[in-house]
Phi, psi and omega in degrees: 000129180271142177274156180293340182271002180293139182251026180293124179084355180277143179292143179268136179240137178267122178241131178287143182280340185269194180292139184281070182298327180302316180288323179295318179295316178298317179295316179298316178297321178297316179295318179299314180296322179295313180290330175296316178296318178298316179297318181298322179289314183290328182271355181051056184289344180206171174294171186302315182291320178292323179294321177298317179297318179295319180292324177295324176295316178296324178295320178296319176297320179298319178298315179299317178298315180298317182292315188272329181270326186249325182264355174052054186299323186258013187259006180280148183282340185270197179299156185269043181297324181292329177290321178295316178296320178295318178298317178296320176298320178295319178298314179298320179298312179296324179294316180292313180294316178297319177296320179294317178295319179300312181295317180293331182276314190249344187236020186272352185260347182265134175257124182259000000 
């Protein structure tokens, strides 16, 4: 008879015994990037198009911080299939967004 506390077949997770500095650093970096974006908008550090580009760069950095500090993208012991799938998803996202911007910029006046 198996007990309910048996861990047969359960995935093993490594937990650090100390303070979670990794998470604190990730959280601090996320807060810093958020307040930096807020400051840039309120201080009008650039024109609208330049400000948009700067905020998009900060957003990309924020995504990276979230993935590596909180979602532990590179910490699995097995093959890195999830990293490949995530990379492919990012490529598809940029292709769709880039295509939509291209169409809205250059092809919106012609009726076919």
